[in-house]
N, C-alpha and C positions, 0 to 999 in steps of 0.2 A: 674415731670415725667407725661407723658400723660396717659389718661385713655384708649384710643383706637387709632389704626392706621388703615388706609384703605388699601385695597388690592393694590391699585395703589401706595401708599406711600412705601409699603414694596417691591413691585416688582422693583421700582426705586432704593430704598436703596440697595437691595441685587443683583440687575441686574439679576433678574430671571423673568420667565413668570408667568402670572396668572395661567396658566395650572399647573406649578410646585407647586404653593401653594395649588391648589385644589387637586393635587396628594398627597401632604403631609397630607392634611386634610382627604382624602379618606383612606389613610393608617393609620389613627389614631394617627399621630405624633403631630399634632396640632389640637386644637378645638376652632376655633374662635366663637365669639358670633354671632348669626344670628338675623338680624332684617329684616324680610321679605326675600328678595333675597340678601340683603347686608351682607357681612361678615365684622365684626369688630374684629380686632386683639388686644389682650391685650399685655402689655409689656412682659408678660411671654411667649406669643406666639412668639413675636419678638425675644426674647432670644433663644427660641427653634429653630426657623428658622436659626438663626446664627449658632447654634451648629450643626444642621442637615447639613447645607452647609459645615461647617468645616469637619464634619465626611465624607461627600461625597468626599471632596477634598483629604482627607487622604486615601480614597479608601475603606471605610466601606460600606457595603450593607445596604439597607433600613432595612432589618431584624436585622442586628447588631445594627443599630442606634435605632431601636424600642426597642430592648432589653435593651440598655443603658438607654434610657428615662424611660422605665418601672421600672427599678430598682431604679431610682431616685425618682419616684412617690410613690413607695411602700417600705416597709422595705426590706433591710437594709438602704434604703435612700441614701444620698450623699456618705457615706463611701463605701457602696457596689458599687455604680456607679463608684466611682473613682478607686476602686480595679479592677472592670470589665474593665474599660477603659484602665488601665495599662496593663492588660492581653491582651486585643485586640490590643493595640499598639505594644506590644512585638510580637504577632502573625503576625501582618501586616509587621513589620520590618523584621521578619524572612522570610516571603514570598518574600519581595522585595530583600533581600540579596540573596535568592536562585535564583530569576530571574536574578539578576546581574551576579551571577556565571554562569548561563545558557547562558546569552548573551556573556560573556567573552569567554566561551568555543566555542560558535558558531562563534564568530569573529576570534578566533584562527584557527578553521577549515576552515573558508573562506580564511584567509591569506595563509594557507597551500595549499589549492586548487588553489589559484591564482598563488602562486609560482610554483607549478607543471605545470600549463598551460604556464607560461612565460618560464620556463626551456624547456618544450617540443617545444615551438615555436622557441626558440634559437637553439635547436637541428635540427630543420627543416630548419634553415637558415632564419627565418622570424623575422624581427625586430618588437618590440612592440611599 
């Protein structure tokens, strides 16, 4: 395992911008070693970046990701982090299911409105 990764290596590996990595650093999610103006990322930073990107892909906010990382670093540690992650996943799943229900309802309303328009056009003798 390598001791350090450069910002360029990580931006290429994760297909993200240097600005994104700096944002994660500014938000306190990662803490690369600084040598002058150069940032050197440890394997633990690389792992955190992977988890942050995964969390973002799952729809978690930066604050939620920060909370999950914080719990890992402090007591109750990994067990607490895993329990929190399960809770957040369940909440996210519930939100997405509600959104799906809302979308289905909207699609049904659109279908009904379209049918009414087609019927009215037919009553007026206009073909669609």
